[in-house]
PDB file as gemmi writes it, atoms N, CA and C in Angstrom:
CRYST1    1.000    1.000    1.000  90.00  90.00  90.00 P 1                      
ATOM      1  N   MET A   1     -16.369-159.505 118.237  1.00  0.00           N  
ATOM      2  CA  MET A   1     -17.475-159.024 118.777  1.00  0.00           C  
ATOM      3  C   MET A   1     -18.780-158.792 117.571  1.00  0.00           C  
ATOM      4  N   HIS A   2     -19.707-159.681 117.935  1.00  0.00           N  
ATOM      5  CA  HIS A   2     -20.563-160.596 117.123  1.00  0.00           C  
ATOM      6  C   HIS A   2     -22.115-159.026 116.893  1.00  0.00           C  
ATOM      7  N   GLU A   3     -21.884-158.277 117.745  1.00  0.00           N  
ATOM      8  CA  GLU A   3     -22.962-157.202 117.665  1.00  0.00           C  
ATOM      9  C   GLU A   3     -23.038-156.982 116.205  1.00  0.00           C  
ATOM     10  N   LEU A   4     -21.654-156.319 115.792  1.00  0.00           N  
ATOM     11  CA  LEU A   4     -21.028-155.635 114.905  1.00  0.00           C  
ATOM     12  C   LEU A   4     -21.792-156.391 113.800  1.00  0.00           C  
ATOM     13  N   SER A   5     -21.246-157.389 113.354  1.00  0.00           N  
ATOM     14  CA  SER A   5     -22.436-158.614 112.980  1.00  0.00           C  
ATOM     15  C   SER A   5     -23.921-158.424 113.045  1.00  0.00           C  
ATOM     16  N   VAL A   6     -24.729-158.372 113.466  1.00  0.00           N  
ATOM     17  CA  VAL A   6     -25.825-158.062 114.112  1.00  0.00           C  
ATOM     18  C   VAL A   6     -26.311-156.750 113.266  1.00  0.00           C  
ATOM     19  N   CYS A   7     -25.271-155.877 113.650  1.00  0.00           N  
ATOM     20  CA  CYS A   7     -25.674-154.771 113.477  1.00  0.00           C  
ATOM     21  C   CYS A   7     -26.006-154.460 111.641  1.00  0.00           C  
ATOM     22  N   GLN A   8     -24.509-155.219 111.275  1.00  0.00           N  
ATOM     23  CA  GLN A   8     -24.386-154.900 109.684  1.00  0.00           C  
ATOM     24  C   GLN A   8     -26.216-155.474 108.950  1.00  0.00           C  
ATOM     25  N   GLY A   9     -26.358-156.571 109.185  1.00  0.00           N  
ATOM     26  CA  GLY A   9     -27.660-157.073 109.197  1.00  0.00           C  
ATOM     27  C   GLY A   9     -29.225-156.271 108.841  1.00  0.00           C  
ATOM     28  N   LEU A  10     -28.945-155.594 110.617  1.00  0.00           N  
ATOM     29  CA  LEU A  10     -29.952-154.677 110.415  1.00  0.00           C  
ATOM     30  C   LEU A  10     -29.561-153.630 109.467  1.00  0.00           C  
ATOM     31  N   ILE A  11     -28.878-152.873 109.631  1.00  0.00           N  
ATOM     32  CA  ILE A  11     -28.364-151.925 108.382  1.00  0.00           C  
ATOM     33  C   ILE A  11     -29.388-152.557 107.279  1.00  0.00           C  
ATOM     34  N   ARG A  12     -28.837-153.875 106.722  1.00  0.00           N  
ATOM     35  CA  ARG A  12     -29.236-154.372 105.010  1.00  0.00           C  
ATOM     36  C   ARG A  12     -30.513-154.036 105.524  1.00  0.00           C  
ATOM     37  N   GLN A  13     -31.876-154.613 106.620  1.00  0.00           N  
ATOM     38  CA  GLN A  13     -32.494-155.036 106.474  1.00  0.00           C  
ATOM     39  C   GLN A  13     -33.443-153.691 106.675  1.00  0.00           C  
ATOM     40  N   VAL A  14     -33.114-152.467 107.608  1.00  0.00           N  
ATOM     41  CA  VAL A  14     -33.031-151.290 107.160  1.00  0.00           C  
ATOM     42  C   VAL A  14     -33.252-150.401 106.322  1.00  0.00           C  
ATOM     43  N   GLU A  15     -32.487-150.548 105.478  1.00  0.00           N  
ATOM     44  CA  GLU A  15     -32.093-150.076 103.743  1.00  0.00           C  
ATOM     45  C   GLU A  15     -32.964-150.785 102.431  1.00  0.00           C  
ATOM     46  N   ARG A  16     -33.553-151.840 103.172  1.00  0.00           N  
ATOM     47  CA  ARG A  16     -33.998-152.312 102.339  1.00  0.00           C  
ATOM     48  C   ARG A  16     -35.659-152.049 102.186  1.00  0.00           C  
ATOM     49  N   ILE A  17     -35.834-151.764 103.484  1.00  0.00           N  
ATOM     50  CA  ILE A  17     -37.403-151.340 104.404  1.00  0.00           C  
ATOM     51  C   ILE A  17     -37.433-149.710 103.890  1.00  0.00           C  
ATOM     52  N   ALA A  18     -36.582-148.685 103.968  1.00  0.00           N  
ATOM     53  CA  ALA A  18     -36.649-147.585 103.273  1.00  0.00           C  
ATOM     54  C   ALA A  18     -36.601-147.633 101.803  1.00  0.00           C  
ATOM     55  N   ALA A  19     -35.731-147.914 100.897  1.00  0.00           N  
ATOM     56  CA  ALA A  19     -35.811-148.375  99.416  1.00  0.00           C  
ATOM     57  C   ALA A  19     -37.238-148.973  98.871  1.00  0.00           C  
ATOM     58  N   GLU A  20     -37.703-149.730 100.250  1.00  0.00           N  
ATOM     59  CA  GLU A  20     -39.312-150.018  99.558  1.00  0.00           C  
ATOM     60  C   GLU A  20     -40.027-148.899  99.604  1.00  0.00           C  
ATOM     61  N   ASN A  21     -40.016-148.071 100.742  1.00  0.00           N  
ATOM     62  CA  ASN A  21     -40.515-147.146 101.204  1.00  0.00           C  
ATOM     63  C   ASN A  21     -40.278-145.974 100.360  1.00  0.00           C  
ATOM     64  N   ALA A  22     -39.188-145.529  99.696  1.00  0.00           N  
ATOM     65  CA  ALA A  22     -38.313-144.532  99.375  1.00  0.00           C  
ATOM     66  C   ALA A  22     -38.369-143.343 100.050  1.00  0.00           C  
ATOM     67  N   ALA A  23     -37.780-143.787 100.970  1.00  0.00           N  
ATOM     68  CA  ALA A  23     -37.574-143.024 102.047  1.00  0.00           C  
ATOM     69  C   ALA A  23     -36.012-142.717 101.229  1.00  0.00           C  
ATOM     70  N   THR A  24     -35.855-141.279 102.033  1.00  0.00           N  
ATOM     71  CA  THR A  24     -34.431-140.623 101.800  1.00  0.00           C  
ATOM     72  C   THR A  24     -33.520-140.624 103.090  1.00  0.00           C  
ATOM     73  N   SER A  25     -33.810-141.385 104.013  1.00  0.00           N  
ATOM     74  CA  SER A  25     -33.288-141.593 105.784  1.00  0.00           C  
ATOM     75  C   SER A  25     -34.087-141.752 106.404  1.00  0.00           C  
ATOM     76  N   VAL A  26     -33.092-142.423 107.654  1.00  0.00           N  
ATOM     77  CA  VAL A  26     -34.046-142.934 108.280  1.00  0.00           C  
ATOM     78  C   VAL A  26     -33.034-142.461 109.799  1.00  0.00           C  
ATOM     79  N   ASP A  27     -34.047-141.837 110.534  1.00  0.00           N  
ATOM     80  CA  ASP A  27     -34.369-140.754 111.748  1.00  0.00           C  
ATOM     81  C   ASP A  27     -34.077-141.914 112.981  1.00  0.00           C  
ATOM     82  N   ARG A  28     -35.165-142.709 112.987  1.00  0.00           N  
ATOM     83  CA  ARG A  28     -35.224-143.716 114.164  1.00  0.00           C  
ATOM     84  C   ARG A  28     -35.482-144.667 113.854  1.00  0.00           C  
ATOM     85  N   ILE A  29     -34.620-145.866 114.690  1.00  0.00           N  
ATOM     86  CA  ILE A  29     -34.703-146.995 114.804  1.00  0.00           C  
ATOM     87  C   ILE A  29     -34.760-148.163 116.071  1.00  0.00           C  
ATOM     88  N   VAL A  30     -35.660-148.503 116.017  1.00  0.00           N  
ATOM     89  CA  VAL A  30     -36.494-149.102 117.653  1.00  0.00           C  
ATOM     90  C   VAL A  30     -36.396-150.928 117.406  1.00  0.00           C  
ATOM     91  N   LEU A  31     -35.864-151.405 118.638  1.00  0.00           N  
ATOM     92  CA  LEU A  31     -35.291-153.139 118.556  1.00  0.00           C  
ATOM     93  C   LEU A  31     -35.868-153.219 119.670  1.00  0.00           C  
ATOM     94  N   LYS A  32     -36.289-154.466 119.857  1.00  0.00           N  
ATOM     95  CA  LYS A  32     -36.969-155.290 121.173  1.00  0.00           C  
ATOM     96  C   LYS A  32     -35.281-156.199 121.465  1.00  0.00           C  
ATOM     97  N   VAL A  33     -34.490-156.311 122.954  1.00  0.00           N  
ATOM     98  CA  VAL A  33     -33.598-156.867 122.609  1.00  0.00           C  
ATOM     99  C   VAL A  33     -33.683-157.764 124.168  1.00  0.00           C  
ATOM    100  N   GLY A  34     -34.126-159.396 124.088  1.00  0.00           N  
ATOM    101  CA  GLY A  34     -34.815-160.668 124.896  1.00  0.00           C  
ATOM    102  C   GLY A  34     -33.292-160.396 125.574  1.00  0.00           C  
ATOM    103  N   PRO A  35     -33.193-160.495 126.856  1.00  0.00           N  
ATOM    104  CA  PRO A  35     -31.810-160.914 128.491  1.00  0.00           C  
ATOM    105  C   PRO A  35     -31.386-162.213 127.668  1.00  0.00           C  
ATOM    106  N   LEU A  36     -31.940-163.349 126.837  1.00  0.00           N  
ATOM    107  CA  LEU A  36     -31.620-164.275 126.713  1.00  0.00           C  
ATOM    108  C   LEU A  36     -30.977-164.207 125.244  1.00  0.00           C  
ATOM    109  N   SER A  37     -31.110-163.225 124.565  1.00  0.00           N  
ATOM    110  CA  SER A  37     -30.327-162.893 123.222  1.00  0.00           C  
ATOM    111  C   SER A  37     -29.105-163.025 122.450  1.00  0.00           C  
ATOM    112  N   GLY A  38     -28.333-162.796 123.670  1.00  0.00           N  
ATOM    113  CA  GLY A  38     -27.204-163.163 123.668  1.00  0.00           C  
ATOM    114  C   GLY A  38     -26.362-161.656 123.251  1.00  0.00           C  
ATOM    115  N   ILE A  39     -27.231-160.897 123.158  1.00  0.00           N  
ATOM    116  CA  ILE A  39     -26.757-159.148 122.138  1.00  0.00           C  
ATOM    117  C   ILE A  39     -26.939-158.589 123.727  1.00  0.00           C  
ATOM    118  N   GLU A  40     -25.519-157.912 124.683  1.00  0.00           N  
ATOM    119  CA  GLU A  40     -24.873-156.920 124.733  1.00  0.00           C  
ATOM    120  C   GLU A  40     -25.423-155.692 124.382  1.00  0.00           C  
ATOM    121  N   PRO A  41     -26.373-154.624 125.186  1.00  0.00           N  
ATOM    122  CA  PRO A  41     -26.730-153.500 124.696  1.00  0.00           C  
ATOM    123  C   PRO A  41     -25.950-152.461 124.310  1.00  0.00           C  
ATOM    124  N   GLU A  42     -25.049-152.428 125.408  1.00  0.00           N  
ATOM    125  CA  GLU A  42     -24.064-151.593 125.121  1.00  0.00           C  
ATOM    126  C   GLU A  42     -22.710-151.797 123.319  1.00  0.00           C  
ATOM    127  N   LEU A  43     -22.496-152.893 123.549  1.00  0.00           N  
ATOM    128  CA  LEU A  43     -21.839-152.593 122.665  1.00  0.00           C  
ATOM    129  C   LEU A  43     -22.651-153.227 121.403  1.00  0.00           C  
ATOM    130  N   LEU A  44     -24.380-153.491 121.014  1.00  0.00           N  
ATOM    131  CA  LEU A  44     -24.449-152.788 120.685  1.00  0.00           C  
ATOM    132  C   LEU A  44     -25.117-151.400 119.938  1.00  0.00           C  
ATOM    133  N   ARG A  45     -24.865-150.838 120.796  1.00  0.00           N  
ATOM    134  CA  ARG A  45     -25.034-149.173 120.405  1.00  0.00           C  
ATOM    135  C   ARG A  45     -23.825-148.593 120.028  1.00  0.00           C  
ATOM    136  N   HIS A  46     -22.685-149.285 120.012  1.00  0.00           N  
ATOM    137  CA  HIS A  46     -20.921-149.041 119.620  1.00  0.00           C  
ATOM    138  C   HIS A  46     -21.293-149.511 118.670  1.00  0.00           C  
ATOM    139  N   ALA A  47     -21.588-150.359 118.162  1.00  0.00           N  
ATOM    140  CA  ALA A  47     -21.324-151.146 116.879  1.00  0.00           C  
ATOM    141  C   ALA A  47     -22.229-150.800 115.433  1.00  0.00           C  
ATOM    142  N   PHE A  48     -23.527-150.406 116.363  1.00  0.00           N  
ATOM    143  CA  PHE A  48     -24.487-149.297 115.347  1.00  0.00           C  
ATOM    144  C   PHE A  48     -23.854-148.498 114.711  1.00  0.00           C  
ATOM    145  N   THR A  49     -22.915-147.427 115.374  1.00  0.00           N  
ATOM    146  CA  THR A  49     -22.244-146.141 114.822  1.00  0.00           C  
ATOM    147  C   THR A  49     -21.453-146.674 113.846  1.00  0.00           C  
ATOM    148  N   ILE A  50     -21.080-147.656 114.010  1.00  0.00           N  
ATOM    149  CA  ILE A  50     -20.071-148.193 112.983  1.00  0.00           C  
ATOM    150  C   ILE A  50     -20.329-148.240 111.674  1.00  0.00           C  
ATOM    151  N   ALA A  51     -21.966-149.400 112.168  1.00  0.00           N  
ATOM    152  CA  ALA A  51     -22.897-149.937 111.157  1.00  0.00           C  
ATOM    153  C   ALA A  51     -23.484-148.790 109.972  1.00  0.00           C  
ATOM    154  N   ARG A  52     -24.001-147.555 110.613  1.00  0.00           N  
ATOM    155  CA  ARG A  52     -24.999-147.111 110.079  1.00  0.00           C  
ATOM    156  C   ARG A  52     -23.738-146.239 109.386  1.00  0.00           C  
ATOM    157  N   GLU A  53     -22.411-145.703 109.516  1.00  0.00           N  
ATOM    158  CA  GLU A  53     -21.743-145.005 108.707  1.00  0.00           C  
ATOM    159  C   GLU A  53     -21.906-145.577 107.064  1.00  0.00           C  
ATOM    160  N   GLY A  54     -22.341-143.905 106.480  1.00  0.00           N  
ATOM    161  CA  GLY A  54     -22.593-143.940 104.634  1.00  0.00           C  
ATOM    162  C   GLY A  54     -23.486-145.207 104.303  1.00  0.00           C  
ATOM    163  N   THR A  55     -24.125-145.207 104.873  1.00  0.00           N  
ATOM    164  CA  THR A  55     -26.022-145.329 105.085  1.00  0.00           C  
ATOM    165  C   THR A  55     -26.833-144.636 104.691  1.00  0.00           C  
ATOM    166  N   VAL A  56     -28.467-145.170 104.492  1.00  0.00           N  
ATOM    167  CA  VAL A  56     -29.735-144.267 104.729  1.00  0.00           C  
ATOM    168  C   VAL A  56     -30.101-144.148 105.924  1.00  0.00           C  
ATOM    169  N   ALA A  57     -29.195-144.650 107.331  1.00  0.00           N  
ATOM    170  CA  ALA A  57     -29.412-144.826 108.660  1.00  0.00           C  
ATOM    171  C   ALA A  57     -28.486-144.040 109.157  1.00  0.00           C  
ATOM    172  N   ALA A  58     -27.552-143.106 108.399  1.00  0.00           N  
ATOM    173  CA  ALA A  58     -26.272-142.669 108.797  1.00  0.00           C  
ATOM    174  C   ALA A  58     -26.196-141.438 110.222  1.00  0.00           C  
ATOM    175  N   LEU A  59     -27.827-141.153 110.438  1.00  0.00           N  
ATOM    176  CA  LEU A  59     -28.013-140.083 111.477  1.00  0.00           C  
ATOM    177  C   LEU A  59     -28.476-140.713 112.055  1.00  0.00           C  
ATOM    178  N   ALA A  60     -29.152-141.916 112.188  1.00  0.00           N  
ATOM    179  CA  ALA A  60     -30.338-142.631 112.758  1.00  0.00           C  
ATOM    180  C   ALA A  60     -30.386-142.781 114.588  1.00  0.00           C  
ATOM    181  N   GLU A  61     -30.999-142.212 114.969  1.00  0.00           N  
ATOM    182  CA  GLU A  61     -31.302-142.660 116.758  1.00  0.00           C  
ATOM    183  C   GLU A  61     -31.492-144.669 116.811  1.00  0.00           C  
ATOM    184  N   LEU A  62     -30.209-145.007 118.050  1.00  0.00           N  
ATOM    185  CA  LEU A  62     -30.826-146.801 117.599  1.00  0.00           C  
ATOM    186  C   LEU A  62     -31.460-146.605 119.365  1.00  0.00           C  
ATOM    187  N   GLU A  63     -33.147-146.934 119.414  1.00  0.00           N  
ATOM    188  CA  GLU A  63     -33.644-147.284 120.786  1.00  0.00           C  
ATOM    189  C   GLU A  63     -34.239-148.294 121.031  1.00  0.00           C  
ATOM    190  N   LEU A  64     -33.540-148.956 122.326  1.00  0.00           N  
ATOM    191  CA  LEU A  64     -33.752-150.485 122.620  1.00  0.00           C  
ATOM    192  C   LEU A  64     -34.230-150.686 123.822  1.00  0.00           C  
ATOM    193  N   SER A  65     -35.434-151.395 123.300  1.00  0.00           N  
ATOM    194  CA  SER A  65     -36.672-151.687 124.600  1.00  0.00           C  
ATOM    195  C   SER A  65     -35.790-153.676 124.319  1.00  0.00           C  
ATOM    196  N   GLN A  66     -36.033-153.324 126.459  1.00  0.00           N  
ATOM    197  CA  GLN A  66     -34.791-154.769 126.988  1.00  0.00           C  
ATOM    198  C   GLN A  66     -36.524-155.457 127.418  1.00  0.00           C  
ATOM    199  N   GLY A  67     -36.583-156.893 126.686  1.00  0.00           N  
ATOM    200  CA  GLY A  67     -38.191-157.584 127.178  1.00  0.00           C  
ATOM    201  C   GLY A  67     -37.666-158.387 128.393  1.00  0.00           C  
ATOM    202  N   SER A  68     -38.472-159.258 128.594  1.00  0.00           N  
ATOM    203  CA  SER A  68     -38.507-159.432 129.508  1.00  0.00           C  
ATOM    204  C   SER A  68     -38.343-161.608 129.129  1.00  0.00           C  
ATOM    205  N   ILE A  69     -38.071-162.042 130.908  1.00  0.00           N  
ATOM    206  CA  ILE A  69     -38.361-163.882 129.727  1.00  0.00           C  
ATOM    207  C   ILE A  69     -39.158-164.123 129.895  1.00  0.00           C  
ATOM    208  N   LYS A  70     -39.711-165.045 129.611  1.00  0.00           N  
ATOM    209  CA  LYS A  70     -40.960-165.460 130.504  1.00  0.00           C  
ATOM    210  C   LYS A  70     -40.851-167.463 129.322  1.00  0.00           C  
ATOM    211  N   VAL A  71     -41.710-168.326 130.309  1.00  0.00           N  
ATOM    212  CA  VAL A  71     -41.446-169.514 130.452  1.00  0.00           C  
ATOM    213  C   VAL A  71     -42.506-169.702 130.754  1.00  0.00           C  
ATOM    214  N   ARG A  72     -42.684-170.887 130.080  1.00  0.00           N  
ATOM    215  CA  ARG A  72     -43.913-172.205 129.957  1.00  0.00           C  
ATOM    216  C   ARG A  72     -43.355-173.475 130.732  1.00  0.00           C  
ATOM    217  N   CYS A  73     -44.324-173.987 131.474  1.00  0.00           N  
ATOM    218  CA  CYS A  73     -43.816-175.518 132.696  1.00  0.00           C  
ATOM    219  C   CYS A  73     -44.093-176.959 131.427  1.00  0.00           C  
ATOM    220  N   ARG A  74     -43.151-177.662 131.430  1.00  0.00           N  
ATOM    221  CA  ARG A  74     -43.226-178.460 130.584  1.00  0.00           C  
ATOM    222  C   ARG A  74     -44.157-179.904 131.497  1.00  0.00           C  
ATOM    223  N   LEU A  75     -44.016-179.439 133.015  1.00  0.00           N  
ATOM    224  CA  LEU A  75     -44.758-180.767 134.053  1.00  0.00           C  
ATOM    225  C   LEU A  75     -46.170-179.957 134.115  1.00  0.00           C  
ATOM    226  N   CYS A  76     -46.234-178.947 134.738  1.00  0.00           N  
ATOM    227  CA  CYS A  76     -47.458-178.007 135.573  1.00  0.00           C  
ATOM    228  C   CYS A  76     -48.624-177.314 134.504  1.00  0.00           C  
ATOM    229  N   GLY A  77     -47.847-176.720 133.243  1.00  0.00           N  
ATOM    230  CA  GLY A  77     -48.449-175.952 132.193  1.00  0.00           C  
ATOM    231  C   GLY A  77     -48.199-175.311 132.989  1.00  0.00           C  
ATOM    232  N   GLY A  78     -47.452-174.348 133.515  1.00  0.00           N  
ATOM    233  CA  GLY A  78     -47.370-173.118 133.845  1.00  0.00           C  
ATOM    234  C   GLY A  78     -46.504-171.767 133.219  1.00  0.00           C  
ATOM    235  N   ALA A  79     -47.550-170.532 133.342  1.00  0.00           N  
ATOM    236  CA  ALA A  79     -46.635-169.777 132.810  1.00  0.00           C  
ATOM    237  C   ALA A  79     -46.112-168.447 133.543  1.00  0.00           C  
ATOM    238  N   GLY A  80     -44.842-167.391 133.349  1.00  0.00           N  
ATOM    239  CA  GLY A  80     -44.811-166.539 133.602  1.00  0.00           C  
ATOM    240  C   GLY A  80     -43.516-166.101 133.242  1.00  0.00           C  
ATOM    241  N   GLU A  81     -42.927-164.639 134.213  1.00  0.00           N  
ATOM    242  CA  GLU A  81     -41.562-164.403 133.830  1.00  0.00           C  
ATOM    243  C   GLU A  81     -40.918-165.154 135.089  1.00  0.00           C  
ATOM    244  N   ALA A  82     -39.686-165.251 134.528  1.00  0.00           N  
ATOM    245  CA  ALA A  82     -38.643-165.928 135.142  1.00  0.00           C  
ATOM    246  C   ALA A  82     -37.470-164.825 135.132  1.00  0.00           C  
ATOM    247  N   ALA A  83     -36.562-165.132 135.673  1.00  0.00           N  
ATOM    248  CA  ALA A  83     -34.816-164.220 135.802  1.00  0.00           C  
ATOM    249  C   ALA A  83     -34.257-164.850 135.275  1.00  0.00           C  
ATOM    250  N   VAL A  84     -33.078-164.397 134.493  1.00  0.00           N  
ATOM    251  CA  VAL A  84     -32.158-164.819 133.992  1.00  0.00           C  
ATOM    252  C   VAL A  84     -31.564-165.457 133.579  1.00  0.00           C  
ATOM    253  N   ASN A  85     -31.057-165.591 135.595  1.00  0.00           N  
ATOM    254  CA  ASN A  85     -30.151-166.926 135.498  1.00  0.00           C  
ATOM    255  C   ASN A  85     -31.253-167.964 137.080  1.00  0.00           C  
ATOM    256  N   ARG A  86     -32.463-167.983 136.437  1.00  0.00           N  
ATOM    257  CA  ARG A  86     -33.144-168.663 137.063  1.00  0.00           C  
ATOM    258  C   ARG A  86     -34.315-169.521 135.826  1.00  0.00           C  
ATOM    259  N   LEU A  87     -34.163-169.840 136.121  1.00  0.00           N  
ATOM    260  CA  LEU A  87     -35.590-170.294 134.866  1.00  0.00           C  
ATOM    261  C   LEU A  87     -36.066-171.332 135.545  1.00  0.00           C  
ATOM    262  N   LEU A  88     -36.810-170.663 136.155  1.00  0.00           N  
ATOM    263  CA  LEU A  88     -38.049-171.956 136.811  1.00  0.00           C  
ATOM    264  C   LEU A  88     -39.553-171.599 136.363  1.00  0.00           C  
ATOM    265  N   CYS A  89     -40.427-172.680 136.594  1.00  0.00           N  
ATOM    266  CA  CYS A  89     -42.274-172.473 136.861  1.00  0.00           C  
ATOM    267  C   CYS A  89     -41.716-171.620 137.670  1.00  0.00           C  
ATOM    268  N   PRO A  90     -42.372-170.790 137.231  1.00  0.00           N  
ATOM    269  CA  PRO A  90     -43.127-169.450 138.338  1.00  0.00           C  
ATOM    270  C   PRO A  90     -44.194-170.285 139.553  1.00  0.00           C  
ATOM    271  N   ASP A  91     -44.601-171.160 138.945  1.00  0.00           N  
ATOM    272  CA  ASP A  91     -46.217-171.780 139.340  1.00  0.00           C  
ATOM    273  C   ASP A  91     -45.630-172.741 140.674  1.00  0.00           C  
ATOM    274  N   CYS A  92     -44.440-173.560 139.520  1.00  0.00           N  
ATOM    275  CA  CYS A  92     -44.623-175.141 140.376  1.00  0.00           C  
ATOM    276  C   CYS A  92     -42.570-174.787 141.118  1.00  0.00           C  
ATOM    277  N   GLY A  93     -41.534-174.296 140.273  1.00  0.00           N  
ATOM    278  CA  GLY A  93     -40.639-174.610 140.661  1.00  0.00           C  
ATOM    279  C   GLY A  93     -39.662-175.206 139.907  1.00  0.00           C  
ATOM    280  N   GLU A  94     -40.510-175.570 138.971  1.00  0.00           N  
ATOM    281  CA  GLU A  94     -39.031-176.823 138.177  1.00  0.00           C  
ATOM    282  C   GLU A  94     -38.585-176.073 137.633  1.00  0.00           C  
ATOM    283  N   TRP A  95     -37.914-176.540 137.141  1.00  0.00           N  
ATOM    284  CA  TRP A  95     -36.346-176.587 135.599  1.00  0.00           C  
ATOM    285  C   TRP A  95     -37.046-176.535 134.057  1.00  0.00           C  
ATOM    286  N   GLN A  96     -37.800-177.575 134.422  1.00  0.00           N  
ATOM    287  CA  GLN A  96     -38.266-178.292 133.222  1.00  0.00           C  
ATOM    288  C   GLN A  96     -39.240-176.916 132.500  1.00  0.00           C  
ATOM    289  N   VAL A  97     -38.281-176.074 131.990  1.00  0.00           N  
ATOM    290  CA  VAL A  97     -39.378-174.975 131.460  1.00  0.00           C  
ATOM    291  C   VAL A  97     -39.071-174.835 129.623  1.00  0.00           C  
ATOM    292  N   ASP A  98     -39.452-174.041 128.894  1.00  0.00           N  
ATOM    293  CA  ASP A  98     -39.912-174.246 127.677  1.00  0.00           C  
ATOM    294  C   ASP A  98     -39.782-172.437 127.573  1.00  0.00           C  
ATOM    295  N   VAL A  99     -38.984-171.435 127.132  1.00  0.00           N  
ATOM    296  CA  VAL A  99     -38.601-169.879 126.814  1.00  0.00           C  
ATOM    297  C   VAL A  99     -39.138-169.581 126.246  1.00  0.00           C  
ATOM    298  N   THR A 100     -40.461-169.355 126.528  1.00  0.00           N  
ATOM    299  CA  THR A 100     -41.440-168.659 125.297  1.00  0.00           C  
ATOM    300  C   THR A 100     -41.780-167.241 124.666  1.00  0.00           C  
ATOM    301  N   GLU A 101     -40.443-166.215 125.815  1.00  0.00           N  
ATOM    302  CA  GLU A 101     -40.202-165.519 125.592  1.00  0.00           C  
ATOM    303  C   GLU A 101     -38.845-164.769 125.594  1.00  0.00           C  
ATOM    304  N   GLY A 102     -37.777-163.885 125.420  1.00  0.00           N  
ATOM    305  CA  GLY A 102     -36.367-163.327 125.803  1.00  0.00           C  
ATOM    306  C   GLY A 102     -35.190-164.092 125.310  1.00  0.00           C  
ATOM    307  N   GLU A 103     -35.665-164.474 124.311  1.00  0.00           N  
ATOM    308  CA  GLU A 103     -34.192-164.729 122.984  1.00  0.00           C  
ATOM    309  C   GLU A 103     -34.359-164.055 121.913  1.00  0.00           C  
ATOM    310  N   GLU A 104     -35.616-162.898 121.630  1.00  0.00           N  
ATOM    311  CA  GLU A 104     -35.641-162.227 120.609  1.00  0.00           C  
ATOM    312  C   GLU A 104     -34.838-161.005 120.481  1.00  0.00           C  
ATOM    313  N   LEU A 105     -34.219-161.152 119.392  1.00  0.00           N  
ATOM    314  CA  LEU A 105     -33.799-159.741 118.556  1.00  0.00           C  
ATOM    315  C   LEU A 105     -35.184-159.094 117.534  1.00  0.00           C  
ATOM    316  N   LEU A 106     -35.855-158.198 117.418  1.00  0.00           N  
ATOM    317  CA  LEU A 106     -37.090-157.730 116.892  1.00  0.00           C  
ATOM    318  C   LEU A 106     -36.995-156.191 116.694  1.00  0.00           C  
ATOM    319  N   LEU A 107     -36.826-155.796 114.902  1.00  0.00           N  
ATOM    320  CA  LEU A 107     -37.368-154.666 114.707  1.00  0.00           C  
ATOM    321  C   LEU A 107     -38.875-154.164 114.931  1.00  0.00           C  
ATOM    322  N   LEU A 108     -38.543-153.265 115.744  1.00  0.00           N  
ATOM    323  CA  LEU A 108     -39.859-153.074 116.180  1.00  0.00           C  
ATOM    324  C   LEU A 108     -40.363-151.909 115.087  1.00  0.00           C  
ATOM    325  N   SER A 109     -39.804-151.030 114.914  1.00  0.00           N  
ATOM    326  CA  SER A 109     -40.207-150.079 114.343  1.00  0.00           C  
ATOM    327  C   SER A 109     -39.219-148.814 113.900  1.00  0.00           C  
ATOM    328  N   LEU A 110     -39.653-148.333 112.221  1.00  0.00           N  
ATOM    329  CA  LEU A 110     -38.287-146.989 111.718  1.00  0.00           C  
ATOM    330  C   LEU A 110     -39.150-146.258 111.629  1.00  0.00           C  
ATOM    331  N   ASP A 111     -38.323-145.220 112.052  1.00  0.00           N  
ATOM    332  CA  ASP A 111     -39.094-143.435 111.568  1.00  0.00           C  
ATOM    333  C   ASP A 111     -38.661-143.068 110.360  1.00  0.00           C  
ATOM    334  N   LEU A 112     -38.750-143.472 109.154  1.00  0.00           N  
ATOM    335  CA  LEU A 112     -38.125-142.706 107.714  1.00  0.00           C  
ATOM    336  C   LEU A 112     -39.130-141.754 107.366  1.00  0.00           C  
ATOM    337  N   GLU A 113     -37.577-140.969 106.655  1.00  0.00           N  
ATOM    338  CA  GLU A 113     -38.064-139.072 105.562  1.00  0.00           C  
ATOM    339  C   GLU A 113     -38.408-139.596 104.811  1.00  0.00           C  
ATOM    340  N   THR A 114     -39.031-138.930 104.319  1.00  0.00           N  
ATOM    341  CA  THR A 114     -40.166-139.732 102.383  1.00  0.00           C  
ATOM    342  C   THR A 114     -39.632-138.041 101.766  1.00  0.00           C  
ATOM    343  N   SER A 115     -39.421-138.145 100.731  1.00  0.00           N  
ATOM    344  CA  SER A 115     -39.434-136.533  99.761  1.00  0.00           C  
ATOM    345  C   SER A 115     -40.459-136.442 100.025  1.00  0.00           C  
ATOM    346  N   LEU A 116     -41.643-136.952  99.836  1.00  0.00           N  
ATOM    347  CA  LEU A 116     -42.914-136.328  99.286  1.00  0.00           C  
ATOM    348  C   LEU A 116     -44.041-135.687 100.256  1.00  0.00           C  
TER     349      LEU A 116                                                      
END                                                                             
């Protein structure tokens, strides 16, 4: 389950940001998970409950935002949304496309609690 190692990396990043901002705790973590990221959202949620234990994010809520898949055609230059199992140009229907969105796992925001 690589979601646990992903969450451990996330927690390291969250702890660094919390320390830089003199936060005493993290209340909420918002992530954007692309459909092609290789991350299973439910496994990520489960792994998060394990990874956050004993950290500044021990009581944090994890909010996941599901992204969409966007492609750009190498032949006609068309761009638009595509389905997970159908990465085709929305304009000409060709398969020679580059994924421009949908593979990401992004930390969008944190809600930090400070003592100030």
